[in-house]
C-alpha positions as CSV (number, residue, x, y, z in Angstrom):
1,M,-18.2,11.4,-38.6
2,D,-16.9,11.8,-35.2
3,T,-13.2,10.9,-35.9
4,P,-13.4,8.0,-32.9
5,T,-11.3,8.1,-29.6
6,F,-7.8,7.4,-29.2
7,E,-5.9,7.3,-26.3
8,H,-2.8,7.6,-27.4
9,A,-1.3,6.1,-23.7
10,R,-3.3,2.6,-25.2
11,L,-0.1,1.8,-27.8
12,R,2.8,2.4,-25.9
13,I,0.3,-0.3,-23.6
14,A,-0.3,-2.2,-25.7
15,R,3.3,-2.5,-27.3
16,E,4.5,-3.2,-24.7
17,L,2.8,-6.1,-23.9
18,V,3.8,-7.8,-26.9
19,G,7.2,-6.0,-25.8
20,F,8.3,-4.5,-29.5
21,S,10.1,-1.1,-29.7
22,Q,8.7,1.1,-31.7
23,S,10.5,0.5,-34.7
24,R,9.7,-3.1,-34.5
25,L,5.6,-2.0,-34.8
26,A,6.6,0.0,-37.6
27,T,8.0,-2.2,-39.3
28,E,5.2,-4.9,-39.2
29,V,2.5,-1.5,-39.4
30,A,4.6,-0.5,-42.9
31,L,4.4,3.4,-41.3
32,S,7.9,4.6,-40.5
33,P,9.1,5.0,-36.1
34,A,8.7,8.4,-36.4
35,A,4.3,8.1,-36.4
36,I,4.7,5.8,-34.3
37,S,6.4,8.6,-31.8
38,Q,3.4,11.0,-32.4
39,F,0.9,8.5,-32.2
40,E,2.6,8.0,-28.6
41,S,2.7,11.1,-27.8
42,G,-0.7,12.0,-28.3
43,A,1.3,15.1,-31.4
44,V,-0.9,13.0,-34.2
45,Q,-3.5,11.0,-34.5
46,P,-3.9,7.5,-36.6
47,S,-7.0,7.4,-39.1
48,P,-9.5,4.7,-38.6
49,D,-7.4,2.1,-41.0
50,T,-4.0,2.8,-38.9
51,V,-5.7,2.1,-36.0
52,A,-6.8,-0.9,-37.0
53,A,-3.6,-1.9,-38.6
54,L,-1.7,-1.5,-35.2
55,S,-4.9,-3.9,-33.4
56,T,-3.6,-6.6,-35.6
57,A,0.5,-5.9,-35.3
58,L,-0.5,-5.5,-31.2
59,M,-3.5,-8.6,-31.2
60,V,-5.7,-5.8,-29.6
61,P,-9.1,-5.6,-29.9
62,A,-9.4,-1.8,-32.0
63,G,-11.7,-0.8,-29.4
64,F,-8.7,-1.3,-26.7
65,F,-7.1,2.4,-27.6
66,A,-10.5,3.9,-27.1
67,Q,-10.3,3.4,-23.8
68,P,-9.5,6.1,-20.9
69,V,-6.1,5.2,-19.8
70,T,-5.1,6.1,-15.3
71,E,-1.9,7.1,-15.0
72,T,1.1,6.4,-12.6
73,H,4.6,5.7,-12.1
74,E,6.5,3.5,-13.1
75,G,6.0,0.9,-10.7
76,F,7.6,0.2,-7.8
77,F,10.9,-3.2,-8.7
78,R,12.6,-4.1,-6.9
79,S,16.7,-5.1,-8.2
80,L,16.5,-2.0,-11.5
81,R,19.7,-3.6,-12.6
82,R,18.6,-6.8,-12.8
83,T,15.4,-6.9,-14.2
84,A,15.4,-6.6,-18.1
85,V,13.6,-3.2,-19.2
86,V,11.6,-5.0,-21.8
87,D,10.2,-7.6,-19.1
88,R,9.6,-4.6,-16.5
89,R,7.5,-2.4,-19.2
90,R,5.5,-5.8,-20.3
91,A,4.8,-6.4,-16.4
92,R,3.7,-3.0,-16.3
93,A,1.7,-3.0,-19.0
94,V,0.0,-6.2,-18.1
95,A,-1.4,-4.2,-14.6
96,H,-2.4,-1.6,-16.7
97,V,-4.9,-4.6,-17.9
98,A,-5.1,-6.0,-14.7
99,H,-6.3,-2.3,-13.5
100,D,-9.0,-1.5,-16.5
101,L,-10.1,-5.5,-15.0
102,A,-11.1,-4.4,-11.9
103,L,-12.8,-0.9,-13.0
104,Y,-15.0,-3.0,-14.8
105,A,-15.5,-5.5,-12.2
106,A,-16.0,-2.8,-10.4
107,A,-18.4,-1.4,-12.3
108,A,-20.7,-4.2,-12.0
109,G,-20.5,-4.3,-8.8
110,R,-17.4,-6.9,-8.2
111,F,-14.8,-5.0,-6.4
112,P,-15.0,-3.4,-3.0
113,A,-13.7,0.3,-3.0
114,S,-10.2,1.4,-2.2
115,N,-9.6,2.0,1.0
116,V,-5.8,2.1,1.4
117,P,-5.1,5.2,3.8
118,E,-2.2,7.0,2.5
119,I,0.3,7.6,6.0
120,P,3.4,8.7,3.8
121,A,7.0,8.1,5.6
122,S,8.1,11.4,7.4
123,D,12.1,10.8,5.3
124,L,14.1,8.0,3.7
125,D,15.8,7.6,7.2
126,T,12.1,6.9,9.1
127,P,13.0,5.4,12.3
128,V,11.7,1.7,13.3
129,D,8.8,3.7,15.4
130,E,8.1,5.7,12.7
131,I,7.4,2.3,10.6
132,E,5.7,0.4,13.9
133,R,3.1,3.3,14.7
134,I,2.0,2.8,10.9
135,V,1.7,-0.5,11.0
136,W,-0.6,-0.7,13.6
137,Q,-2.6,2.6,12.1
138,I,-3.4,-0.3,9.3
139,R,-4.1,-2.8,11.3
140,A,-6.4,-0.9,13.7
141,R,-8.8,1.3,10.3
142,W,-8.4,-2.3,8.7
143,G,-10.2,-4.5,12.0
144,V,-7.1,-6.8,11.9
145,P,-7.7,-9.1,14.4
146,P,-4.3,-9.9,17.3
147,G,-2.5,-12.6,16.4
148,P,-1.1,-14.0,12.0
149,I,-2.7,-12.1,9.7
150,T,-4.4,-15.2,8.0
151,D,-4.5,-14.3,4.3
152,V,-3.0,-11.3,3.5
153,V,-4.1,-11.5,-0.2
154,E,-7.6,-11.8,1.2
155,L,-7.3,-8.5,3.1
156,L,-5.6,-6.1,-0.2
157,E,-8.5,-8.0,-2.1
158,N,-11.2,-6.2,0.0
159,H,-10.3,-3.3,0.8
160,G,-9.8,-2.9,-3.1
161,V,-5.9,-3.9,-4.4
162,V,-6.0,-5.3,-6.8
163,V,-3.6,-8.3,-6.4
164,I,-2.2,-10.9,-9.3
165,R,0.5,-13.4,-10.5
166,L,3.0,-12.6,-12.6
167,P,2.5,-14.2,-16.3
168,L,5.9,-13.8,-17.1
169,G,8.9,-16.2,-16.8
170,S,11.0,-14.1,-15.8
171,A,12.7,-14.9,-12.6
172,D,14.5,-11.4,-12.4
173,V,10.8,-10.0,-12.1
174,D,9.5,-10.0,-9.0
175,A,6.7,-8.9,-7.3
176,F,6.0,-5.0,-7.8
177,S,3.0,-2.6,-6.9
178,L,1.6,-0.2,-8.6
179,P,0.1,2.5,-6.9
180,F,-3.4,3.8,-9.2
181,P,-6.0,5.8,-7.4
182,D,-8.9,4.2,-7.6
183,H,-7.6,1.1,-7.7
184,P,-3.5,0.0,-6.8
185,V,-2.6,-3.1,-8.5
186,V,0.3,-5.7,-6.7
187,V,2.0,-7.8,-9.0
188,L,2.9,-11.3,-7.0
189,G,5.3,-13.0,-9.0
190,A,3.9,-16.7,-10.2
191,D,6.9,-18.8,-9.8
192,K,7.5,-18.5,-5.7
193,N,5.7,-21.8,-5.0
194,D,6.1,-20.2,-1.5
195,R,3.7,-18.9,0.8
196,A,5.7,-16.8,3.7
197,R,7.6,-14.9,0.7
198,S,4.3,-14.5,-1.0
199,R,2.8,-13.0,2.2
200,F,6.0,-10.2,3.0
201,D,6.1,-9.8,-1.0
202,A,2.0,-8.8,-0.4
203,A,2.9,-6.9,2.6
204,H,5.8,-5.4,0.6
205,E,3.5,-4.0,-1.9
206,L,1.2,-2.7,0.7
207,A,3.9,-0.8,2.3
208,H,4.8,1.3,-1.0
209,L,1.1,1.7,-1.5
210,V,0.7,3.1,2.3
211,L,4.2,4.7,2.6
212,H,5.6,5.9,-1.1
213,G,2.2,6.4,-3.4
214,E,3.3,8.7,-6.4
215,Q,6.1,10.5,-4.3
216,M,9.7,8.5,-3.9
217,W,10.5,5.0,-5.9
218,G,13.3,3.3,-6.7
219,I,15.5,4.0,-4.1
220,K,17.0,1.3,-1.3
221,Q,15.9,3.3,1.7
222,V,12.2,3.4,0.3
223,E,12.7,-0.7,0.1
224,T,13.9,-1.0,3.3
225,Q,10.3,0.9,4.7
226,A,9.2,-2.1,2.4
227,H,10.4,-4.1,4.3
228,R,10.3,-3.2,7.1
229,F,6.7,-2.7,7.3
230,A,5.8,-6.1,6.2
231,A,7.7,-7.5,9.5
232,A,5.7,-5.2,11.6
233,L,2.6,-6.0,9.4
234,L,3.0,-9.6,9.7
235,M,4.6,-9.5,13.3
236,P,3.7,-7.3,15.8
237,A,6.1,-6.0,17.9
238,D,4.7,-5.8,21.1
239,E,2.8,-9.8,20.1
240,I,5.2,-11.1,19.3
241,R,8.1,-9.6,20.6
242,D,8.1,-12.2,24.2
243,Q,7.7,-15.1,21.6
244,L,11.0,-14.5,20.0
245,P,14.2,-16.8,21.1
246,I,17.4,-15.1,22.6
247,T,19.4,-18.1,21.4
248,V,19.5,-19.6,18.0
249,D,16.6,-22.0,19.2
250,W,15.5,-23.6,16.0
251,P,12.6,-26.5,16.9
252,K,12.0,-22.3,18.8
253,L,11.6,-20.6,15.5
254,F,10.2,-23.5,13.3
255,E,7.3,-23.1,15.8
256,L,7.2,-19.9,15.3
257,K,7.3,-19.6,11.4
258,R,3.6,-21.8,11.7
259,H,2.4,-20.4,13.8
260,W,3.8,-16.8,12.0
261,Q,2.8,-17.9,8.4
262,V,6.6,-16.4,8.2
263,S,10.2,-17.2,7.3
264,L,12.9,-18.2,9.1
265,A,14.7,-15.2,7.9
266,A,12.3,-12.9,9.0
267,L,12.0,-14.5,12.2
268,L,15.2,-14.1,12.8
269,M,15.7,-10.4,11.5
270,R,12.1,-8.7,13.8
271,A,14.8,-11.1,16.7
272,R,17.4,-8.3,15.0
273,T,15.3,-5.8,14.9
274,L,12.7,-5.9,18.5
275,Q,16.3,-6.0,19.9
276,R,15.8,-10.0,21.2
277,M,18.7,-11.2,19.4
278,S,22.9,-9.6,19.4
279,E,24.1,-9.3,15.9
280,S,26.6,-12.1,16.7
281,T,23.2,-14.1,17.7
282,Y,21.5,-13.3,14.6
283,L,24.9,-13.5,12.1
284,T,24.8,-17.1,13.5
285,A,22.0,-17.9,13.3
286,I,22.7,-16.8,9.6
287,K,25.6,-18.3,8.7
288,A,23.9,-22.1,10.6
289,A,21.2,-21.2,7.9
290,S,23.2,-20.7,4.8
291,A,24.9,-24.0,5.6
292,R,22.4,-26.2,5.9
293,G,21.5,-25.0,2.5
294,W,18.1,-22.9,4.1
295,R,18.3,-19.6,2.6
296,R,17.8,-21.3,-0.6
297,L,14.7,-23.8,0.3
298,E,13.5,-22.9,4.6
299,P,12.4,-26.5,6.2
300,V,8.8,-26.8,7.5
301,P,7.7,-25.2,4.7
302,L,3.6,-23.8,5.2
303,G,1.8,-25.4,2.2
304,P,1.1,-22.9,-1.4
305,P,0.7,-19.5,-1.5
306,E,-2.8,-17.8,-1.1
307,Q,-4.7,-17.4,-3.6
308,P,-6.2,-13.8,-5.5
309,R,-9.2,-14.0,-5.5
310,H,-11.6,-11.4,-7.2
311,L,-10.7,-10.9,-10.9
312,L,-10.5,-14.5,-11.6
313,D,-14.3,-14.9,-10.2
314,F,-15.6,-12.1,-12.2
315,L,-14.1,-13.5,-14.6
316,A,-15.6,-16.6,-14.3
317,S,-19.3,-14.9,-14.6
318,E,-20.8,-12.6,-17.3
319,A,-20.2,-9.2,-15.7
320,S,-17.0,-9.5,-17.3
321,Q,-18.6,-10.1,-20.9
322,P,-18.1,-6.4,-21.7
323,A,-13.9,-6.2,-20.9
324,R,-13.7,-9.4,-22.9
325,A,-14.7,-7.4,-26.0
326,Y,-12.4,-4.2,-24.9
327,L,-9.0,-5.8,-23.4
328,P,-7.1,-8.0,-25.7
329,V,-8.4,-11.9,-24.9
330,H,-4.3,-13.9,-24.2
331,V,-3.1,-10.7,-21.8
332,V,-6.4,-10.9,-19.7
333,N,-6.2,-15.2,-20.0
334,D,-2.9,-15.0,-18.9
335,I,-3.2,-13.7,-16.2
336,A,-6.4,-15.9,-15.3
337,A,-3.6,-19.1,-16.2
338,A,-0.9,-17.5,-13.8
339,T,-3.1,-16.0,-10.9
340,S,-5.6,-19.7,-10.9
341,A,-2.3,-21.2,-10.9
342,A,-0.6,-20.4,-7.5
């Protein structure tokens, strides 16, 4: 009789979903930490009985370990020093499950193919003008009309990007992305009830997928490039430049916030980047906003964050039953609950 397939990378994903160390898992299944390490490295194949024990301890179907794994890097996480390793690893494991769901949805004809162009930044000190040109190419390829993007999350989903909300309680794990080649995954914070911030986060993660892919990540300059990309995507220079005030005109900035669906902070930075505001005027505006408490909670709320739809629609359909049989039900339910709560 053939031994059932065991994809060793699945063991690490399952272990990190529940936050177990190798030692903790070894204790749960009465094995040595060395044995768990050998299973995860692929050096040793666990017996069917051991797979059953691992399945029970990690709360995943035994068939979960037989599913192919698409590998990618550790992910574009911001504030790595503030993000606990266990939180980051669980978040990444949840993103792997979301990717699994997208593969099942695509096989059922319920998720579009990925259409994210890869246009690498030339170096870590890419000029602002180069970022602006790359954004123009993206908007042109995707047929984005002039003016504000109606729904950034929908735009990403329509081009094959998996978007979910983060089903974790950690305030230090913000938006992040994993550049799977077939269906990249973007995870947005579930506890950040701010439409402007969510839109900017989604655009920021798209920047990583377009500019950085598998090549470079976890570097301050990379995050700066992603911020500039997001600003250019949401506020095209040739459309917004003449609309931006040259003085600290709050009524005008409130009007622009409503129209472009971005934060005051993003507008002020855009005015500075496009040289509509001088450095001194920009700093005056930032200090005034901080004194009013607007750095924490801005005036002119824009409503709830945009809602991912594609995976939720798939999970609500009969076509999702095969996926549910092979994926951890509690994680799938977490994804659905956190994503639909937006």
